[in-house]
C-alpha positions in Angstrom: 70.3 137.9 109.0 71.5 135.4 111.5 69.0 134.7 114.2 69.4 132.8 117.4 66.5 130.9 118.9 66.6 130.6 122.7 64.4 130.1 125.7 62.7 133.3 126.8 63.2 134.8 130.2 60.8 137.0 132.1 62.6 140.2 131.0 61.8 139.2 127.4 58.0 139.5 128.1 57.6 143.2 127.0 59.1 142.4 123.6 57.0 139.3 123.3 53.8 141.2 124.2 54.7 143.9 121.6 55.1 141.2 118.9 51.8 139.6 120.0 50.0 142.9 119.8 51.4 143.6 116.3 50.3 140.1 115.2 46.8 140.7 116.6 46.5 144.0 114.8 47.3 142.2 111.6 44.6 139.6 112.4 42.1 142.4 112.9 42.6 143.5 109.3 41.3 140.2 108.0 39.1 139.1 110.9 36.9 142.0 112.2 35.7 139.9 115.1 39.1 140.1 116.7 38.5 142.9 119.2 41.2 143.9 121.7 40.5 145.4 125.0 42.5 148.3 126.5 44.2 145.8 128.7 45.3 143.5 125.8 49.0 144.3 125.8 49.4 144.4 129.6 47.4 141.3 130.0 49.5 139.4 127.5 52.6 140.8 129.1 51.6 139.0 132.4 50.6 135.9 130.4 54.0 135.7 128.8 55.8 136.4 132.1 53.9 133.5 133.8 54.6 131.1 131.0 58.3 132.0 131.0 58.4 130.6 134.5 56.1 127.6 134.2 57.8 124.1 134.0 55.1 122.8 131.6 55.5 125.8 129.2 58.0 126.6 126.5 58.5 130.1 125.4 61.1 130.8 122.7 62.3 134.0 121.2 64.2 134.7 118.1 66.9 137.4 118.3 69.4 138.6 115.8 73.0 137.8 116.7 73.8 141.5 116.5 71.9 141.9 119.7 69.0 143.8 118.1 65.4 143.5 119.4 63.6 140.2 119.5 62.0 139.5 116.1 59.9 136.4 116.9 58.4 134.3 119.6 56.5 131.0 120.2 54.5 130.2 123.3 53.2 126.7 124.0 52.4 124.6 127.0 51.5 121.0 128.0 47.8 120.4 128.7 46.2 117.6 130.6 43.5 116.1 128.4 39.9 115.6 129.6 39.8 112.2 131.5 37.6 110.6 128.9 40.2 111.1 126.1 43.6 109.8 125.3 46.4 110.6 125.2 46.6 112.0 128.8 48.7 115.0 127.7 49.0 117.1 124.6 50.9 120.3 123.7 49.1 123.5 122.8 50.7 126.3 120.7 49.1 129.4 122.1 50.9 131.9 119.9 53.7 132.2 117.4 54.8 135.3 115.5 57.7 136.6 113.4 58.1 140.3 112.7 56.5 141.0 109.3 59.7 142.4 107.7 61.7 139.2 108.1 59.1 136.5 107.5 60.0 133.8 105.0 63.6 133.2 106.3 62.8 130.0 108.2 62.7 131.6 111.7 59.1 130.5 112.3 59.9 127.0 111.2 62.9 126.7 113.5 60.9 128.0 116.5 58.0 125.6 115.8 60.4 122.6 115.4 62.1 123.5 118.7 58.7 124.1 120.4 57.5 120.7 119.3 60.7 119.0 120.5 60.3 120.7 123.9 56.7 119.6 124.2 57.6 116.0 123.2 60.3 116.1 125.9 57.6 117.2 128.4 55.6 114.1 127.6 53.1 115.6 125.1 51.9 113.0 122.6 50.7 115.6 120.0 50.3 119.3 119.5 47.2 121.3 118.8 46.7 125.0 117.9 44.1 127.3 116.5 44.3 130.0 113.8 41.8 132.3 112.2 40.4 130.8 109.0 40.8 134.1 107.3 44.5 134.0 108.0 45.3 132.1 104.9 49.1 132.6 105.1 49.0 131.3 108.7 47.1 128.2 107.6 49.6 127.6 104.8 52.5 127.9 107.3 51.0 125.5 109.8 50.2 123.0 107.1 53.8 123.2 105.8 54.8 122.5 109.4 52.9 119.2 109.3 49.7 120.2 111.1 46.4 118.9 109.8 42.9 120.3 109.9 41.3 118.8 113.1 38.4 120.8 114.5 36.3 123.5 113.0 35.1 126.4 115.1 32.1 128.5 114.4 30.7 131.9 115.6 27.3 133.4 115.9 26.4 136.9 117.0 23.5 137.0 119.4 
């Protein structure tokens, strides 16, 4: 399948939100602490729309050349670091997903490479992201993309 990576526009937001919801449902299977509210998809829809319009954001979509539905997306933005830390800015990958049935074809790699290039162009010195530790496939993907373990997060129920 030939897939084109392009900048997202606000009318892509419903497809992006649907892919995000599918990704989060997968995450719930291996991380039971992922709990989605009834407003999850509509809230993410607004989040994606906003980032499609922000100058310090990059939202990419992957669409088959045949004009079929969007099969992947990446959403990232430039963040101002806390004043006590350098560099002044860094990129943050909020979300990235490729439809389950077409993973392993290099689509995610292409989107991440283009996302990092866009963040670099915006003045970001490095890129951070988070993923669920139980998402072993996700961890392998991000490490193959050159990301390194950086900060460990923890959770405690009260």
